MDAnalysis code that builds the backbone (N, CA, C; Angstrom):
import MDAnalysis as mda
import numpy as np

u = mda.Universe.empty(537, n_residues=179, atom_resindex=np.repeat(np.arange(179), 3), trajectory=True)
u.add_TopologyAttr("name", ["N", "CA", "C"] * 179)
u.add_TopologyAttr("resid", np.arange(1, 180))
u.add_TopologyAttr("resname", ["MET", "SER", "PHE", "ALA", "HIS", "PRO", "ILE", "ASN", "ALA", "ALA", "THR", "LYS", "VAL", "GLN", "THR", "GLN", "ASN", "PRO", "VAL", "LEU", "PHE", "ILE", "LEU", "LEU", "GLY", "ALA", "SER", "ASN", "LEU", "SER", "ARG", "SER", "PHE", "HIS", "GLY", "LEU", "LYS", "CYS", "CYS", "ILE", "LYS", "ARG", "CYS", "ILE", "PHE", "PRO", "ARG", "PRO", "ALA", "SER", "PHE", "LEU", "HIS", "ALA", "MET", "GLY", "PRO", "GLY", "ARG", "GLY", "TYR", "ILE", "SER", "GLY", "GLY", "GLY", "ILE", "LEU", "ASN", "ALA", "VAL", "TYR", "SER", "PRO", "ILE", "LEU", "GLU", "SER", "GLY", "ILE", "PHE", "GLU", "VAL", "SER", "ARG", "SER", "LYS", "ARG", "ILE", "GLU", "ASN", "GLN", "GLN", "VAL", "VAL", "ALA", "LEU", "ILE", "THR", "ASP", "ILE", "GLY", "ASN", "ASP", "ILE", "MET", "TYR", "ASP", "ILE", "SER", "SER", "GLU", "LYS", "ILE", "ILE", "ALA", "GLY", "LEU", "GLN", "TYR", "LEU", "PHE", "ASN", "VAL", "LEU", "GLY", "GLU", "PHE", "GLU", "THR", "ASN", "ILE", "PHE", "ILE", "THR", "LEU", "ILE", "PRO", "VAL", "ASP", "LEU", "GLU", "ASN", "ASP", "VAL", "ASN", "GLU", "SER", "LEU", "PHE", "HIS", "ILE", "ILE", "ARG", "GLN", "ILE", "TYR", "PHE", "PRO", "LYS", "SER", "SER", "VAL", "GLU", "TYR", "SER", "GLN", "ALA", "LEU", "ASN", "SER", "VAL", "ASN", "ALA", "ILE", "ASN", "ALA", "PHE", "ILE"])
u.atoms.positions = np.array([
    [71.270, 78.686, 86.753],
    [72.425, 78.672, 87.602],
    [72.377, 79.916, 88.483],
    [72.645, 79.744, 89.768],
    [72.650, 80.893, 90.666],
    [74.025, 81.031, 91.307],
    [74.328, 82.235, 91.648],
    [75.607, 82.517, 92.287],
    [75.332, 83.097, 93.661],
    [76.074, 82.627, 94.631],
    [75.927, 83.147, 95.988],
    [76.578, 84.520, 96.072],
    [75.945, 85.402, 96.788],
    [76.537, 86.707, 97.053],
    [77.805, 86.476, 97.871],
    [78.876, 87.212, 97.608],
    [80.140, 86.972, 98.311],
    [80.012, 86.930, 99.828],
    [79.186, 87.774, 100.416],
    [79.041, 87.776, 101.869],
    [78.412, 86.477, 102.348],
    [77.503, 85.904, 101.566],
    [76.869, 84.648, 101.958],
    [77.822, 83.475, 101.815],
    [78.760, 83.580, 100.893],
    [79.711, 82.503, 100.668],
    [80.911, 82.588, 101.608],
    [81.033, 83.665, 102.322],
    [82.185, 83.868, 103.197],
    [82.119, 82.933, 104.395],
    [83.258, 82.452, 104.779],
    [83.319, 81.598, 105.959],
    [83.453, 82.467, 107.203],
    [83.200, 81.855, 108.331],
    [83.312, 82.572, 109.600],
    [84.743, 83.076, 109.804],
    [85.729, 82.266, 109.431],
    [87.130, 82.648, 109.580],
    [87.431, 83.890, 108.749],
    [86.909, 83.941, 107.528],
    [87.179, 85.079, 106.647],
    [86.603, 86.376, 107.197],
    [85.471, 86.316, 107.825],
    [84.835, 87.546, 108.299],
    [85.296, 87.955, 109.693],
    [85.952, 87.051, 110.415],
    [86.355, 87.377, 111.780],
    [87.843, 87.656, 111.932],
    [88.636, 87.442, 110.910],
    [90.069, 87.687, 111.003],
    [90.433, 88.977, 110.289],
    [90.432, 90.080, 111.013],
    [90.767, 91.345, 110.362],
    [92.243, 91.395, 109.982],
    [92.545, 92.204, 109.012],
    [93.919, 92.422, 108.579],
    [94.329, 93.815, 109.046],
    [95.521, 93.914, 109.620],
    [96.058, 95.197, 110.044],
    [97.002, 95.707, 108.965],
    [96.717, 96.891, 108.447],
    [97.567, 97.521, 107.440],
    [98.325, 98.667, 108.096],
    [99.640, 98.654, 107.932],
    [100.502, 99.727, 108.425],
    [101.032, 100.457, 107.198],
    [100.659, 101.718, 107.058],
    [101.011, 102.496, 105.874],
    [101.980, 103.604, 106.277],
    [103.161, 103.601, 105.671],
    [104.217, 104.545, 106.021],
    [104.659, 105.303, 104.781],
    [104.676, 106.633, 104.853],
    [105.112, 107.402, 103.697],
    [104.993, 108.892, 103.897],
    [105.077, 109.604, 102.788],
    [105.059, 111.069, 102.817],
    [103.926, 111.579, 101.936],
    [104.228, 112.496, 101.045],
    [103.171, 113.172, 100.279],
    [102.438, 112.249, 99.311],
    [103.149, 111.334, 98.656],
    [102.461, 110.444, 97.712],
    [101.413, 109.597, 98.430],
    [101.777, 109.057, 99.575],
    [100.824, 108.265, 100.354],
    [99.699, 109.142, 100.886],
    [100.030, 110.332, 101.339],
    [99.002, 111.244, 101.860],
    [97.943, 111.553, 100.813],
    [98.387, 111.806, 99.588],
    [97.440, 112.140, 98.516],
    [96.560, 110.954, 98.128],
    [97.101, 109.748, 98.220],
    [96.344, 108.577, 97.766],
    [95.696, 107.800, 98.905],
    [95.848, 108.259, 100.129],
    [95.439, 107.498, 101.310],
    [93.978, 107.062, 101.279],
    [93.069, 107.990, 101.061],
    [91.643, 107.652, 101.079],
    [91.315, 106.605, 100.010],
    [91.772, 106.822, 98.804],
    [91.503, 105.873, 97.722],
    [92.131, 104.516, 97.977],
    [93.342, 104.510, 98.524],
    [94.022, 103.255, 98.828],
    [93.258, 102.467, 99.887],
    [92.814, 103.150, 100.949],
    [92.028, 102.472, 101.985],
    [90.752, 101.863, 101.412],
    [90.039, 102.625, 100.601],
    [88.793, 102.118, 100.001],
    [89.068, 100.909, 99.122],
    [90.120, 100.975, 98.337],
    [90.474, 99.869, 97.446],
    [90.841, 98.617, 98.246],
    [91.639, 98.781, 99.278],
    [92.031, 97.641, 100.115],
    [90.806, 97.011, 100.761],
    [89.941, 97.830, 101.340],
    [88.732, 97.298, 101.980],
    [87.879, 96.517, 100.988],
    [87.744, 97.053, 99.793],
    [86.943, 96.388, 98.761],
    [87.599, 95.076, 98.328],
    [88.915, 95.068, 98.211],
    [89.619, 93.879, 97.733],
    [89.633, 92.738, 98.740],
    [89.632, 93.041, 100.036],
    [89.681, 91.951, 101.018],
    [88.317, 91.626, 101.611],
    [87.290, 92.341, 101.179],
    [85.930, 92.074, 101.648],
    [85.624, 90.591, 101.474],
    [85.056, 89.929, 102.464],
    [84.356, 90.420, 103.643],
    [85.241, 90.565, 104.885],
    [86.531, 90.328, 104.754],
    [87.403, 90.495, 105.921],
    [87.489, 91.965, 106.300],
    [87.410, 92.264, 107.569],
    [87.570, 93.659, 107.985],
    [89.044, 94.064, 107.946],
    [89.265, 95.336, 107.775],
    [90.618, 95.881, 107.752],
    [90.725, 96.998, 108.778],
    [91.865, 97.066, 109.425],
    [92.152, 98.222, 110.270],
    [93.456, 98.831, 109.767],
    [93.598, 100.132, 109.982],
    [94.716, 100.861, 109.397],
    [95.432, 101.690, 110.452],
    [96.739, 101.653, 110.390],
    [97.593, 102.566, 111.138],
    [98.478, 103.252, 110.111],
    [98.760, 104.515, 110.324],
    [99.591, 105.200, 109.338],
    [100.453, 106.267, 109.984],
    [101.604, 106.467, 109.386],
    [102.483, 107.595, 109.699],
    [102.849, 108.170, 108.343],
    [102.332, 109.358, 108.058],
    [102.532, 109.945, 106.734],
    [102.362, 111.450, 106.818],
    [102.732, 112.112, 105.767],
    [102.536, 113.547, 105.665],
    [103.518, 114.141, 104.677],
    [103.137, 115.203, 104.017],
    [104.018, 115.820, 103.021],
    [105.369, 116.202, 103.621],
    [106.435, 115.788, 102.963],
    [107.776, 116.105, 103.419],
    [108.280, 115.253, 104.565],
    [107.517, 114.253, 104.967],
    [107.891, 113.448, 106.131],
    [109.079, 112.548, 105.805],
    [109.971, 112.408, 106.768],
    [111.117, 111.527, 106.630],
    [111.000, 110.328, 107.552],
    [111.814, 109.327, 107.289],
    [111.873, 108.147, 108.149],
    [112.866, 108.368, 109.298],
    [113.983, 109.031, 109.003],
    [115.050, 109.236, 109.975],
    [115.015, 110.658, 110.531],
    [114.722, 111.600, 109.673],
    [114.748, 113.020, 110.021],
    [113.330, 113.560, 110.145],
    [113.173, 114.529, 111.036],
    [111.903, 115.239, 111.076],
    [111.733, 116.002, 109.773],
    [110.520, 116.257, 109.396],
    [110.290, 116.960, 108.134],
    [108.913, 117.564, 108.097],
    [108.556, 118.041, 106.940],
    [107.248, 118.640, 106.764],
    [107.267, 119.630, 105.632],
    [106.176, 120.330, 105.498],
    [106.064, 121.330, 104.448],
    [105.214, 122.474, 104.984],
    [105.595, 123.691, 104.645],
    [104.943, 124.901, 105.142],
    [104.920, 124.869, 106.668],
    [103.744, 124.962, 107.285],
    [103.668, 124.968, 108.748],
    [103.472, 123.584, 109.358],
    [103.354, 122.560, 108.526],
    [103.192, 121.198, 109.032],
    [104.573, 120.615, 109.325],
    [104.769, 120.157, 110.549],
    [106.038, 119.565, 110.954],
    [105.740, 118.178, 111.510],
    [106.525, 117.200, 111.059],
    [106.304, 115.814, 111.472],
    [107.570, 115.251, 112.107],
    [107.380, 114.411, 113.110],
    [108.506, 113.674, 113.678],
    [108.926, 112.609, 112.669],
    [110.135, 112.080, 112.805],
    [110.542, 110.991, 111.914],
    [109.600, 109.795, 112.077],
    [109.328, 109.116, 110.994],
    [108.425, 107.957, 111.046],
    [108.922, 106.924, 112.052],
    [110.249, 106.699, 112.091],
    [110.780, 105.694, 113.014],
    [110.620, 106.092, 114.480],
    [110.331, 107.359, 114.746],
    [110.123, 107.832, 116.122],
    [108.671, 108.252, 116.366],
    [107.782, 107.868, 115.479],
    [106.392, 108.336, 115.553],
    [105.535, 107.594, 116.567],
    [106.010, 106.467, 117.063],
    [105.221, 105.668, 117.993],
    [104.320, 104.655, 117.309],
    [104.379, 104.577, 115.995],
    [103.473, 103.674, 115.270],
    [103.739, 102.210, 115.601],
    [104.975, 101.855, 115.907],
    [105.266, 100.452, 116.194],
    [104.742, 100.052, 117.568],
    [104.795, 100.968, 118.519],
    [104.223, 100.699, 119.834],
    [102.705, 100.552, 119.723],
    [102.079, 101.428, 118.951],
    [100.631, 101.339, 118.733],
    [100.296, 100.030, 118.023],
    [101.122, 99.639, 117.056],
    [100.895, 98.382, 116.329],
    [100.924, 97.193, 117.279],
    [101.894, 97.200, 118.180],
    [101.998, 96.095, 119.146],
    [100.758, 96.019, 120.038],
    [100.255, 97.170, 120.467],
    [99.107, 97.166, 121.374],
    [97.789, 96.923, 120.647],
    [97.693, 97.334, 119.399],
    [96.438, 97.205, 118.660],
    [96.292, 95.839, 117.986],
    [97.405, 95.209, 117.691],
    [97.380, 93.948, 116.952],
    [96.754, 92.835, 117.789],
    [95.884, 92.082, 117.140],
    [95.247, 90.916, 117.750],
    [96.181, 89.727, 117.534],
    [96.234, 88.810, 118.488],
    [97.106, 87.648, 118.355],
    [96.837, 86.913, 117.041],
    [97.898, 86.572, 116.358],
    [97.867, 85.859, 115.069],
    [97.192, 86.650, 113.950],
    [97.060, 87.936, 114.121],
    [96.450, 88.770, 113.084],
    [97.438, 88.967, 111.936],
    [96.927, 88.878, 110.724],
    [97.753, 89.153, 109.559],
    [98.067, 90.648, 109.515],
    [99.333, 90.965, 109.271],
    [99.774, 92.356, 109.193],
    [100.422, 92.578, 107.832],
    [100.044, 93.672, 107.194],
    [100.598, 94.055, 105.897],
    [101.117, 95.480, 106.026],
    [102.346, 95.721, 105.555],
    [102.921, 97.068, 105.625],
    [103.277, 97.560, 104.230],
    [102.997, 98.825, 103.995],
    [103.431, 99.516, 102.782],
    [104.435, 100.574, 103.211],
    [105.638, 100.476, 102.661],
    [106.704, 101.442, 102.947],
    [106.981, 102.182, 101.648],
    [106.747, 103.475, 101.652],
    [106.889, 104.254, 100.425],
    [107.442, 105.643, 100.743],
    [107.716, 106.420, 99.717],
    [108.198, 107.808, 99.885],
    [109.478, 107.878, 100.719],
    [110.449, 107.077, 100.385],
    [111.666, 106.967, 101.185],
    [112.649, 108.112, 100.939],
    [112.583, 108.781, 99.819],
    [113.624, 109.723, 99.417],
    [113.732, 111.030, 100.164],
    [112.739, 111.445, 100.924],
    [112.816, 112.753, 101.589],
    [114.026, 112.883, 102.499],
    [114.405, 111.810, 103.183],
    [115.550, 111.886, 104.090],
    [116.829, 112.296, 103.369],
    [116.959, 111.919, 102.118],
    [118.140, 112.321, 101.347],
    [118.248, 113.840, 101.325],
    [117.129, 114.498, 101.080],
    [117.132, 115.955, 100.974],
    [117.289, 116.642, 102.330],
    [117.126, 115.889, 103.424],
    [117.396, 116.417, 104.761],
    [118.834, 116.114, 105.173],
    [119.661, 115.733, 104.189],
    [121.094, 115.479, 104.369],
    [121.374, 114.290, 105.286],
    [120.522, 113.288, 105.209],
    [120.755, 112.033, 105.921],
    [121.489, 111.109, 104.953],
    [122.565, 110.507, 105.403],
    [123.373, 109.656, 104.520],
    [122.602, 108.403, 104.115],
    [122.984, 107.860, 102.973],
    [122.332, 106.625, 102.516],
    [122.569, 105.501, 103.515],
    [123.724, 105.498, 104.178],
    [124.008, 104.461, 105.179],
    [123.019, 104.536, 106.340],
    [122.718, 105.740, 106.807],
    [121.753, 105.895, 107.908],
    [120.342, 105.529, 107.456],
    [119.994, 105.880, 106.232],
    [118.661, 105.542, 105.715],
    [118.531, 104.031, 105.587],
    [119.556, 103.384, 105.062],
    [119.536, 101.922, 104.927],
    [119.467, 101.266, 106.306],
    [120.214, 101.782, 107.279],
    [120.142, 101.243, 108.647],
    [118.734, 101.423, 109.213],
    [118.110, 102.558, 108.939],
    [116.734, 102.789, 109.380],
    [115.757, 101.825, 108.732],
    [115.948, 101.571, 107.449],
    [115.083, 100.606, 106.757],
    [115.284, 99.205, 107.327],
    [116.532, 98.840, 107.623],
    [116.798, 97.529, 108.208],
    [116.125, 97.405, 109.572],
    [116.182, 98.467, 110.374],
    [115.485, 98.489, 111.664],
    [113.981, 98.295, 111.451],
    [113.440, 99.003, 110.475],
    [112.020, 98.903, 110.144],
    [111.652, 97.467, 109.772],
    [112.469, 96.829, 108.944],
    [112.216, 95.434, 108.557],
    [112.252, 94.523, 109.780],
    [113.191, 94.757, 110.684],
    [113.302, 93.925, 111.886],
    [112.082, 94.079, 112.787],
    [111.643, 95.321, 113.002],
    [110.465, 95.562, 113.850],
    [109.230, 94.921, 113.227],
    [109.040, 95.141, 111.936],
    [107.873, 94.556, 111.266],
    [107.970, 93.034, 111.212],
    [109.185, 92.514, 111.203],
    [109.383, 91.063, 111.219],
    [108.874, 90.417, 112.495],
    [108.852, 91.185, 113.596],
    [108.303, 90.662, 114.853],
    [106.840, 90.264, 114.686],
    [106.136, 90.913, 113.778],
    [104.718, 90.633, 113.540],
    [104.517, 89.685, 112.366],
    [105.618, 89.157, 111.808],
    [105.536, 88.345, 110.586],
    [104.769, 89.106, 109.512],
    [105.155, 90.340, 109.324],
    [104.474, 91.262, 108.418],
    [104.802, 90.965, 106.966],
    [103.785, 91.048, 106.126],
    [104.003, 91.043, 104.678],
    [104.365, 92.474, 104.300],
    [105.580, 92.679, 103.807],
    [106.079, 94.025, 103.533],
    [106.084, 94.295, 102.037],
    [105.519, 95.441, 101.679],
    [105.574, 95.948, 100.309],
    [106.311, 97.277, 100.381],
    [107.379, 97.408, 99.611],
    [108.192, 98.619, 99.653],
    [108.417, 99.121, 98.232],
    [108.366, 100.424, 98.080],
    [108.598, 101.006, 96.761],
    [110.014, 101.559, 96.686],
    [110.594, 101.447, 95.528],
    [111.880, 102.080, 95.266],
    [111.696, 103.594, 95.257],
    [112.785, 104.314, 95.361],
    [112.726, 105.755, 95.137],
    [112.534, 105.911, 93.632],
    [111.421, 106.491, 93.198],
    [111.032, 106.401, 91.788],
    [111.737, 107.356, 90.835],
    [112.630, 108.176, 91.326],
    [113.269, 109.138, 90.434],
    [114.586, 108.567, 89.897],
    [114.798, 108.750, 88.618],
    [116.052, 108.386, 87.962],
    [116.745, 109.705, 87.631],
    [117.542, 110.190, 88.571],
    [118.124, 111.523, 88.420],
    [118.893, 111.675, 87.111],
    [119.674, 110.678, 86.758],
    [120.502, 110.796, 85.551],
    [119.677, 110.993, 84.289],
    [118.508, 110.379, 84.224],
    [117.698, 110.452, 83.007],
    [116.493, 111.377, 83.110],
    [116.040, 111.665, 84.322],
    [114.806, 112.439, 84.486],
    [115.023, 113.875, 84.951],
    [116.081, 114.099, 85.713],
    [116.277, 115.410, 86.338],
    [117.738, 115.833, 86.152],
    [117.957, 116.887, 85.390],
    [119.338, 117.365, 85.256],
    [119.710, 118.190, 86.488],
    [120.978, 118.557, 86.573],
    [121.464, 119.234, 87.773],
    [120.791, 120.586, 88.005],
    [120.524, 121.330, 86.947],
    [119.863, 122.638, 87.096],
    [118.449, 122.479, 87.647],
    [117.700, 121.535, 87.088],
    [116.341, 121.283, 87.567],
    [116.358, 120.786, 89.014],
    [117.330, 119.944, 89.347],
    [117.479, 119.457, 90.718],
    [117.596, 120.627, 91.691],
    [118.428, 121.609, 91.360],
    [118.625, 122.756, 92.254],
    [117.351, 123.593, 92.388],
    [116.591, 123.710, 91.312],
    [115.317, 124.444, 91.377],
    [114.333, 123.710, 92.291],
    [114.202, 122.410, 92.078],
    [113.289, 121.601, 92.901],
    [113.726, 121.639, 94.363],
    [115.020, 121.500, 94.597],
    [115.544, 121.543, 95.971],
    [115.206, 122.876, 96.635],
    [115.364, 123.966, 95.901],
    [115.098, 125.295, 96.457],
    [113.618, 125.481, 96.797],
    [112.740, 124.914, 95.979],
    [111.296, 125.057, 96.207],
    [110.820, 124.176, 97.363],
    [111.163, 122.884, 97.326],
    [110.606, 121.935, 98.292],
    [111.469, 121.732, 99.538],
    [112.759, 121.966, 99.422],
    [113.678, 121.767, 100.546],
    [114.629, 122.966, 100.629],
    [114.099, 124.158, 100.911],
    [114.909, 125.381, 100.833],
    [116.101, 125.420, 101.791],
    [116.076, 124.658, 102.855],
    [117.192, 124.650, 103.806],
    [118.232, 123.583, 103.466],
    [117.967, 122.773, 102.450],
    [118.856, 121.671, 102.097],
    [120.097, 122.164, 101.361],
    [121.225, 121.562, 101.705],
    [122.470, 121.850, 100.993],
    [122.945, 120.638, 100.200],
    [122.095, 119.638, 100.059],
    [122.450, 118.411, 99.351],
    [122.736, 118.736, 97.890],
    [123.836, 118.205, 97.411],
    [124.222, 118.410, 96.016],
    [123.689, 117.278, 95.145],
    [123.616, 117.550, 93.867],
    [123.086, 116.610, 92.878],
    [123.795, 115.256, 92.960],
    [125.123, 115.269, 92.966],
    [125.876, 114.008, 92.975],
    [125.608, 113.211, 94.252],
    [125.474, 113.901, 95.369],
    [125.172, 113.247, 96.646],
    [123.795, 112.580, 96.586],
    [122.806, 113.288, 96.072],
    [121.455, 112.729, 95.944],
    [121.461, 111.539, 94.992],
    [122.156, 111.677, 93.879],
    [122.238, 110.591, 92.895],
    [122.832, 109.336, 93.519],
    [123.947, 109.484, 94.223],
    [124.591, 108.329, 94.862],
    [123.699, 107.709, 95.936],
    [123.002, 108.540, 96.688],
    [122.112, 108.031, 97.738],
    [120.935, 107.258, 97.155],
    [120.304, 107.820, 96.133],
    [119.175, 107.130, 95.485],
    [119.627, 105.766, 94.975],
    [120.768, 105.731, 94.307],
    [121.267, 104.464, 93.757],
    [121.574, 103.454, 94.858],
    [122.199, 103.895, 95.954],
    [122.542, 102.983, 97.052],
    [121.291, 102.438, 97.740],
    [120.328, 103.311, 97.999],
    [119.102, 102.881, 98.686],
    [118.290, 101.946, 97.801],
    [118.141, 102.285, 96.535],
    [117.400, 101.405, 95.626],
    [118.095, 100.054, 95.474],
    [119.427, 100.033, 95.468],
    [120.153, 98.757, 95.396],
    [119.875, 97.923, 96.646],
    [119.797, 98.561, 97.811],
    [119.486, 97.853, 99.054],
    [118.087, 97.251, 99.011],
    [117.144, 98.056, 98.546],
    [115.757, 97.588, 98.495],
    [115.655, 96.427, 97.524],
])
């Protein structure tokens, strides 16, 4: 019994229809970006993949952000959607990963504004009939981070933030409920 090599078994349609991946996030995505791209390419082989991304440590969706000397514009104002429109091939499959949503909370953006921004994001990506994958904000403040630890973390990573523990807790819960 012989098995065809996957590339030999691939149809013309499979090898000629690239998938566009739009990756949006902050530090978690930045750290895993290279590995994620390699994994995606391997998983959809022989189909080609192209990638657009807006990411960076401390990056927000609504608010500008960053860490140390790196400063980023808000993801929603980064121009990625305009680039997506111009780069996308007609009828091309588009997949989006939306992650690292919580930074805006620490920049004192209300949960209502963050949810409105996410809704805008869904609407824009809907124009491309995008398959959307979104992660919840992964922290459970009530069980994982007490108020004292919250203030220490806030001081280290968001030294200009005045967000209080209860405000962050309510925002995380509201945004995760929306998602």
